[in-house]
C-alpha positions in Angstrom: 92.6 67.1 115.7 90.2 69.6 114.3 92.6 72.4 115.0 95.4 70.5 113.3 93.3 69.9 110.1 92.4 73.6 110.1 96.0 74.5 110.4 97.0 72.2 107.5 94.2 73.5 105.3 95.5 77.0 106.1 98.6 76.2 104.1 96.6 75.6 100.9 97.0 78.9 98.9 93.3 79.3 98.0 93.6 83.1 97.6 96.6 82.9 95.4 95.2 80.2 93.2 91.8 81.8 93.0 93.3 85.1 91.8 95.5 83.3 89.3 92.5 81.4 87.9 90.2 84.4 87.5 93.0 86.4 85.9 93.8 83.4 83.6 90.2 83.1 82.5 90.0 86.8 81.6 93.3 86.7 79.8 92.4 83.5 77.8 89.1 85.0 76.8 90.7 88.2 75.7 88.6 90.3 78.1 90.4 93.6 78.8 89.8 96.1 81.6 88.4 98.7 79.3 86.0 96.2 77.8 84.2 96.0 81.1 84.7 99.5 82.6 84.1 102.7 80.8 85.5 105.9 82.1 83.5 109.0 81.4 83.6 112.2 83.4 84.3 111.7 87.1 82.1 108.6 87.6 85.1 106.3 87.2 86.7 107.9 90.2 83.8 106.9 92.3 83.7 103.3 91.1 85.5 101.1 93.8 86.3 98.4 91.2 88.5 100.9 89.5 90.9 100.6 92.4 90.7 96.9 93.0 89.8 94.5 90.2 92.0 96.2 87.7 94.8 93.9 88.9 92.9 90.9 87.5 93.0 92.1 83.9 96.0 91.9 81.6 97.0 93.3 78.2 97.4 89.8 76.7 98.3 86.2 77.7 102.0 87.0 77.7 101.5 89.7 80.2 99.5 87.4 82.4 102.0 84.5 82.2 104.9 86.9 83.0 103.1 88.1 86.2 102.2 84.5 87.2 105.9 83.5 87.2 106.3 85.8 90.2 102.8 85.8 91.7 102.6 82.1 92.3 105.8 81.6 94.3 105.6 84.8 96.2 101.9 84.4 96.9 102.4 80.8 98.1 105.3 81.9 100.3 103.3 84.7 101.8 100.4 82.3 102.4 102.6 79.9 104.3 104.1 82.8 106.3 100.7 84.2 107.2 97.3 83.0 106.0 94.9 83.1 103.0 92.8 85.8 104.7 95.9 87.9 105.3 97.1 87.6 101.7 93.6 88.5 100.4 93.5 91.6 102.6 97.1 92.5 101.7 96.5 92.2 97.9 93.3 94.4 98.1 95.1 97.0 100.2 98.1 97.2 97.9 96.0 97.3 94.8 93.7 100.0 96.2 96.6 102.1 97.6 98.8 102.1 94.5 95.9 102.7 92.2 94.4 105.5 94.3 97.8 107.2 94.6 98.8 106.9 91.0 95.4 107.2 89.2 95.4 111.0 88.8 98.8 110.9 87.3 98.6 107.9 85.0 95.1 106.5 85.1 94.3 103.0 86.2 96.9 100.4 85.4 96.2 96.8 84.7 97.9 93.6 85.7 99.3 92.0 88.8 102.9 93.3 88.6 102.5 96.2 91.1 100.7 93.9 93.6 103.3 91.2 93.0 106.1 93.5 94.0 104.1 94.6 97.0 103.7 91.0 98.1 107.4 90.5 97.6 108.2 93.4 99.9 105.7 92.1 102.4 107.4 88.7 102.3 110.7 90.3 103.1 109.2 92.2 106.1 107.4 89.1 107.4 110.5 86.9 107.0 112.6 89.4 108.8 110.0 89.5 111.6 110.3 85.8 112.1 114.1 85.8 112.0 114.3 88.6 114.6 111.4 87.7 116.8 113.6 87.5 119.8 115.2 90.9 119.1 114.0 94.3 120.3 111.4 96.2 118.4 114.0 98.9 117.6 116.4 96.4 116.1 113.6 94.9 114.0 112.6 98.3 112.7 116.1 99.3 111.8 116.7 96.0 109.9 113.4 96.2 108.0 114.1 99.8 107.0 117.7 98.9 106.1 116.4 96.1 103.8 113.6 97.9 102.2 115.3 101.3 101.5 117.9 100.1 98.9 115.2 97.9 97.2 112.8 100.8 97.0 115.6 103.1 95.8 116.2 100.6 93.0 112.6 100.7 91.9 112.7 104.5 92.0 115.9 104.6 89.9 114.3 102.3 87.3 111.2 104.4 87.3 113.2 107.6 86.7 115.1 106.1 83.7 112.2 104.0 82.4 111.4 106.2 79.4 108.2 104.9 77.8 107.8 102.3 80.6 107.5 105.0 83.3 103.8 104.4 83.9 104.3 100.6 84.6 107.4 101.2 86.7 105.7 103.9 88.8 103.0 101.3 89.6 105.7 98.8 90.6 107.4 101.4 92.8 104.1 102.3 94.5 103.1 98.6 95.0 106.5 97.8 96.6 106.1 100.8 99.0 102.5 99.9 100.0 103.3 96.2 100.4 106.3 96.8 102.7 104.6 99.5 104.7 101.4 97.6 105.3 103.1 94.4 106.3 105.5 96.3 108.6 102.6 97.7 110.5 101.4 94.1 111.2 104.8 92.8 112.1 105.8 95.7 114.3 102.4 95.6 116.1 102.7 91.8 116.7 106.3 92.1 117.8 105.4 94.9 120.3 102.5 92.9 121.7 104.8 89.9 122.1 107.3 92.1 124.0 104.6 93.6 126.3 102.8 90.4 127.3 106.0 88.4 127.9 104.3 85.2 126.6 107.0 84.3 124.0 107.1 84.8 120.2 103.5 85.5 119.4 104.4 86.4 115.8 104.9 82.7 114.9 101.3 81.9 115.9 100.1 83.6 112.7 101.7 81.0 110.5 99.1 79.2 108.4 96.3 80.9 110.3 
């Protein structure tokens, strides 16, 4: 009974709603990233918050609302496919990765959009893993690459022809790449473990955990 309750509670998207609430409060109060963090010299490069909490800040309420239209459904879906803990780790890893990669070129970006596209890519990979859990690892890898490549290419093309929106679209492109790559490592590892131990589809045991 206790295990069942814990499993049901695992479907409640605490991480997703918590991020949406904090971002909403900051947007409603008009608190911007540069109101809290000042960048002088090289100190800002050593501040870990530069690479993580920047996703919680938005340019204005419209920016926040636009991101939430995708964040909430994709975040909830990813929570149901995995767990709150997994989504939190994934969001932090995507945010850190895309910011650290792009920061020397464009400076720190703000908003959830890059992370949202990363979570979207992760949801594609995770869903594919569930759909092909009885297939070979090689088949799964080929299908995942086949799905992500044209989508990533689309982001790249948009970025190239973005004009003044190049900075934002570069962040979207990086977020998508990191989200897909990070989740693929999890899915491939779980799939390989399942194949090695012969105990059945272990990947499905992560649902709601």
